[in-house]
C-alpha positions in Angstrom: 0.1 0.1 0.3 1.5 3.3 -0.8 1.8 5.9 1.4 -0.6 9.0 0.2 0.8 11.5 2.4 4.8 10.8 1.6 3.7 10.7 -2.1 1.6 13.6 -2.2 4.9 15.9 -0.2 7.1 13.9 -2.8 5.0 15.7 -5.9 4.8 19.1 -4.4 7.9 19.2 -3.6 9.4 19.0 -6.8 6.3 20.9 -8.3 7.2 23.7 -5.8 11.6 23.5 -6.6 13.0 26.9 -6.9 16.3 26.2 -7.1 18.3 22.7 -8.4 21.2 21.1 -9.4 21.1 19.1 -12.1 23.4 16.8 -12.7 24.5 15.2 -16.7 26.2 12.3 -16.9 28.6 11.3 -19.2 26.7 9.3 -21.5 23.7 11.7 -21.4 27.0 14.8 -22.8 28.3 12.7 -25.2 28.6 9.6 -27.6 31.5 8.1 -29.4 33.6 11.5 -28.3 31.1 13.7 -30.1 28.5 16.3 -28.0 25.1 15.0 -28.0 23.1 17.4 -29.1 20.2 14.7 -29.4 19.8 14.6 -25.8 21.0 17.8 -25.1 18.7 20.3 -26.9 15.3 19.2 -25.1 16.8 19.1 -21.7 17.9 22.7 -22.5 15.1 23.8 -23.9 13.2 22.6 -20.7 15.9 24.8 -18.8 15.5 27.7 -20.7 11.7 27.4 -19.6 12.2 26.4 -16.1 14.1 30.1 -15.8 11.6 32.1 -17.2 9.2 30.4 -14.4 12.1 32.3 -12.1 13.4 28.9 -11.3 17.2 29.2 -9.9 19.1 26.4 -12.2 23.0 24.6 -11.8 24.1 22.4 -14.2 27.2 20.0 -13.1 28.1 18.6 -16.3 30.0 16.0 -17.3 31.7 15.0 -20.6 34.8 16.9 -20.8 37.3 14.1 -20.9 35.0 11.8 -23.9 35.1 15.0 -25.6 39.1 15.5 -25.5 39.7 12.1 -26.7 37.3 12.5 -29.5 39.0 15.8 -30.8 41.7 13.8 -30.6 41.0 10.6 -31.7 42.6 8.7 -28.1 41.6 4.7 -27.8 39.8 4.5 -24.8 42.5 2.7 -23.3 44.5 5.5 -23.4 42.5 7.1 -20.6 43.9 4.5 -18.1 46.9 7.3 -17.5 45.7 10.1 -15.3 48.1 12.8 -17.2 46.4 11.4 -20.5 43.2 12.3 -18.8 44.3 15.8 -17.2 45.2 16.6 -21.1 42.0 15.4 -22.4 40.0 17.1 -20.1 42.1 20.8 -20.7 41.2 20.2 -24.5 37.5 18.7 -23.8 36.4 21.5 -21.0 36.6 24.5 -23.7 34.7 22.0 -26.1 32.5 21.2 -23.3 31.7 25.3 -22.9 31.2 26.2 -26.5 28.6 23.5 -27.2 26.5 24.5 -24.1 26.7 28.2 -25.4 25.7 27.4 -28.7 22.9 25.0 -27.2 21.8 27.8 -24.8 22.3 31.2 -27.4 19.2 31.4 -29.2 17.3 30.5 -25.7 18.3 33.9 -24.2 20.3 32.1 -21.1 23.6 33.5 -20.0 25.9 31.0 -18.7 29.4 30.5 -17.0 31.8 28.0 -16.3 33.3 27.5 -12.6 35.5 25.0 -12.3 35.8 23.4 -8.5 38.5 21.6 -6.9 38.6 19.7 -3.3 40.2 23.1 -1.8 36.9 24.8 -2.6 35.2 22.7 -0.2 38.2 22.1 2.3 39.1 25.7 3.0 36.6 27.9 4.9 36.9 30.8 3.2 37.1 29.5 -0.1 34.2 27.2 0.7 32.4 30.4 1.8 33.6 32.6 -1.7 32.3 29.9 -3.4 29.0 30.4 -1.6 28.2 33.9 -2.6 29.7 33.6 -6.2 27.0 31.5 -7.1 24.2 33.4 -5.2 25.7 36.9 -7.6 25.4 34.3 -10.8 22.0 32.9 -10.0 20.3 36.4 -8.7 21.9 37.8 -12.3 19.7 35.0 -14.1 22.7 32.8 -15.3 23.2 29.5 -15.6 26.0 27.9 -14.1 27.8 25.3 -15.4 29.4 23.2 -12.9 32.6 20.9 -13.0 36.0 19.7 -11.9 39.0 21.7 -12.6 40.6 18.5 -14.4 43.6 20.0 -15.9 44.7 20.9 -12.1 43.1 18.4 -9.9 43.3 14.6 -10.0 40.7 14.5 -7.4 37.8 13.3 -10.2 40.5 11.8 -12.5 42.2 9.7 -10.4 39.2 7.3 -9.5 41.5 4.2 -10.7 43.2 4.7 -7.1 40.8 6.3 -4.8 39.9 4.0 -1.5 36.3 4.9 -0.2 36.3 7.8 1.8 39.8 9.5 1.0 38.7 12.0 -1.1 36.0 14.6 -0.8 34.7 14.4 -4.3 35.6 11.0 -6.9 32.6 11.7 -9.1 30.1 14.6 -10.5 27.5 13.0 -8.5 29.0 13.7 -5.5 30.1 17.1 -6.5 26.7 17.9 -7.8 25.7 16.9 -4.1 27.8 18.8 -2.4 27.2 22.4 -4.4 23.4 21.3 -3.8 23.9 21.2 -0.2 26.4 24.1 0.0 23.3 26.7 -1.9 20.9 24.9 0.2 19.1 24.1 -3.0 15.5 22.2 -2.8 16.4 19.8 -5.6 19.2 17.7 -7.0 18.4 15.6 -10.0 21.1 13.1 -11.3 19.9 12.2 -15.0 21.9 9.4 -16.3 21.2 6.3 -19.2 18.8 4.5 -16.9 15.6 4.6 -15.6 16.7 4.6 -12.0 17.3 2.8 -9.1 16.3 -0.9 -10.0 15.0 -4.0 -7.5 16.4 -7.2 -8.1 14.7 -9.4 -10.8 13.0 -12.6 -9.9 16.1 -14.5 -10.0 18.1 -12.4 -7.3 20.5 -12.5 -8.6 22.6 -9.3 -9.8 22.0 -8.3 -13.4 18.8 -9.5 -13.4 16.7 -6.3 -12.7 13.2 -6.1 -12.0 11.4 -2.8 -11.6 12.5 1.1 -10.6 11.9 1.5 -7.0 9.8 5.1 -7.1 10.6 6.4 -3.6 12.8 6.3 -1.0 12.6 7.7 2.6 16.1 6.0 3.9 19.1 4.5 2.2 19.6 1.5 3.8 22.5 -0.6 3.6 19.8 -3.7 1.6 19.3 -0.6 -0.8 23.2 0.1 -1.1 23.4 -3.3 -1.8 21.3 -2.9 -5.1 23.9 -0.9 -6.3 27.5 -1.2 -7.2 30.0 -1.0 -10.1 31.2 2.0 -12.4 28.9 3.3 -15.2 30.3 2.5 -18.7 32.0 5.7 -19.6 32.0 7.4 -16.7 33.7 7.3 -13.7 30.5 7.0 -10.4 27.9 4.3 -10.4 24.2 3.7 -9.3 26.3 3.7 -5.5 27.9 7.1 -6.3 24.5 8.7 -6.9 22.8 6.6 -3.5 25.8 8.4 -1.3 25.0 11.9 -3.6 20.9 11.4 -3.1 21.8 11.0 1.0 23.8 14.4 0.9 20.7 16.0 -0.7 18.4 14.3 1.7 20.5 15.2 4.7 20.2 19.2 3.1 16.7 18.9 3.7 16.4 18.9 0.1 14.8 15.9 -2.5 16.8 14.1 -5.2 15.9 12.0 -8.0 17.7 9.4 -10.4 16.4 9.5 -13.6 16.6 8.7 -17.1 18.0 11.6 -19.2 17.6 9.8 -22.7 13.8 10.6 -22.0 13.4 14.5 -23.7 10.3 15.0 -20.9 12.2 13.9 -18.4 12.9 17.6 -16.5 9.0 18.4 -17.4 7.6 15.4 -15.6 10.0 16.0 -12.8 8.9 19.5 -12.4 5.5 19.0 -12.9 5.9 16.3 -9.7 4.8 13.1 -11.6 6.4 9.7 -10.6 9.2 9.3 -12.9 12.6 7.8 -11.6 13.7 7.1 -7.9 12.7 10.0 -5.5 14.7 10.7 -1.8 12.7 12.3 0.4 14.0 13.2 3.9 11.9 15.2 6.4 15.0 16.2 8.6 17.6 18.2 7.6 21.1 18.5 9.1 22.5 22.0 9.8 24.8 23.3 7.5 28.3 23.6 9.0 27.3 19.7 10.4 27.2 19.1 6.8 30.5 20.8 5.5 31.9 18.5 8.8 30.7 15.3 7.3 31.2 15.3 3.7 32.9 18.8 2.2 35.9 19.8 4.6 38.2 16.9 3.9 39.6 14.3 6.9 43.5 15.7 8.2 43.8 13.2 10.8 43.1 10.5 13.3 41.5 10.0 16.8 41.4 6.2 18.4 39.1 6.7 21.1 38.6 4.2 23.9 35.6 2.1 24.2 33.9 4.6 27.2 34.6 7.7 25.3 33.0 6.3 21.7 29.5 5.4 23.9 29.8 9.0 25.8 30.1 10.3 22.2 27.4 7.7 20.3 25.4 7.7 23.7 24.7 11.4 24.6 25.8 15.2 23.7 29.7 14.4 25.5 32.7 16.6 24.4 35.7 14.1 23.2 37.9 14.7 25.8 41.5 14.0 26.1 40.9 10.9 28.8 38.9 9.2 25.8 42.3 9.2 23.5 44.3 6.2 23.1 46.3 7.9 20.4 46.1 10.5 17.2 47.4 9.9 14.0 47.8 11.8 10.9 49.4 15.7 10.7 46.5 18.1 11.4 46.2 22.1 12.7 42.9 23.4 15.2 39.9 24.0 13.7 40.6 21.3 10.9 38.5 18.1 10.5 39.8 14.8 11.9 38.1 11.4 11.8 37.3 9.9 15.0 37.1 5.9 15.3 37.2 3.0 17.9 40.1 0.8 19.1 39.0 -1.2 15.9 39.6 1.4 13.5 36.3 2.0 12.6 35.0 5.3 11.5 31.8 5.8 13.6 32.0 10.6 14.0 34.2 13.2 12.3 34.8 16.8 14.4 36.6 19.6 14.5 39.7 19.4 16.5 40.7 22.3 18.7 44.4 21.0 19.1 47.0 20.2 16.5 48.7 16.6 16.8 51.6 17.9 18.7 49.2 19.9 21.6 46.6 16.5 21.1 49.7 14.4 21.8 50.9 16.3 24.9 47.3 16.2 26.5 47.1 12.6 25.9 50.2 12.3 27.7 49.5 14.5 30.5 45.6 13.5 30.8 47.4 11.3 34.2 49.1 13.9 35.9 47.7 15.7 39.3 45.6 18.7 38.8 47.2 21.8 37.8 50.0 20.0 36.1 49.2 19.8 32.1 47.7 20.8 28.9 44.7 18.4 29.6 42.9 19.9 32.6 40.2 21.7 32.7 38.5 23.6 29.7 41.7 22.3 27.8 40.9 18.8 28.0 38.6 18.9 25.4 40.1 17.9 22.3 36.4 18.4 20.2 33.4 20.6 21.6 30.4 18.4 20.8 28.9 21.4 18.6 31.6 20.0 16.4 31.3 16.4 16.3 29.4 14.8 13.3 28.4 11.4 14.1 28.2 9.0 11.0 25.8 6.3 9.7 28.4 3.4 8.8 25.9 0.8 8.5 
């Protein structure tokens, strides 16, 4: 039986969304190393109409590497080298923007190119500047087209060597979600070449797909089990889209995974129709906490004992030096560290009040007599509760 209230909420939030981030996957943007006008022209037409309705749209576009490879007539195998991918991105990025300019020039839409690196999210000053720039562009009625600056950054391009949790974004799905969270958009749309998140087919074996899952309230381990492996020609896969949707949900927004090859897909989404997989949450994580959890980057690790772990997960405790077993990595005061239990499982992240050197001294002094050492009194608080975010690592 359908949850009518949730269905109505989904439809209303899609119809009323005033600010949206739309991510276009490689399979939508390019085909055989060429810009795919057939797929993109109807999407551009809808975006132009949405802007006339005074909706604010940000476009996150893949495709630069593919266009560069096509221009240079390189075999796909050449892209196994990160430097070659950077070279292709350098060639392809200008081609990508030129094609978008042609696509929108007769529709009265002004474009802006926004190339980002991880540093734009990690550094709080740059993070703030990014927000101000995006707000100014949207106020001017400009359509920002966002991509990672692949020419100078390998965060996204070095996807073959990325370990889980090591990078802030290693694909444009997560980049789009971080942008959506940062500008506090209402809606994140991930357009790909499949109809949405699919159930397993009747045989319950991977590869035997069933129907599209229309509505999701919680991203469970079972749901993540339905998604694995990268998409053909792209860096991300369905799992990265689930992770992006999770960020959008924590930002208090709605996320949609849908098939961008359907020329009416954006019209149907903004009309509130039931298409693709829609992710809806009724809770919202505060902006600073979202930054700590997803955008800040991790500079070190703090290993805590069982008592400290229970205090952090079960109440509203700060992290005291007396609960720390050891610290790892180099970090300065006010940088984000991961907080792990004695078995190495990360369960939280937080902003450290102290540098690695000072933290080491605090741990060494917490057993001293009162008044002897930095760990006494207020200085014993390594991470304040307000700067701790518990992570769901199911």
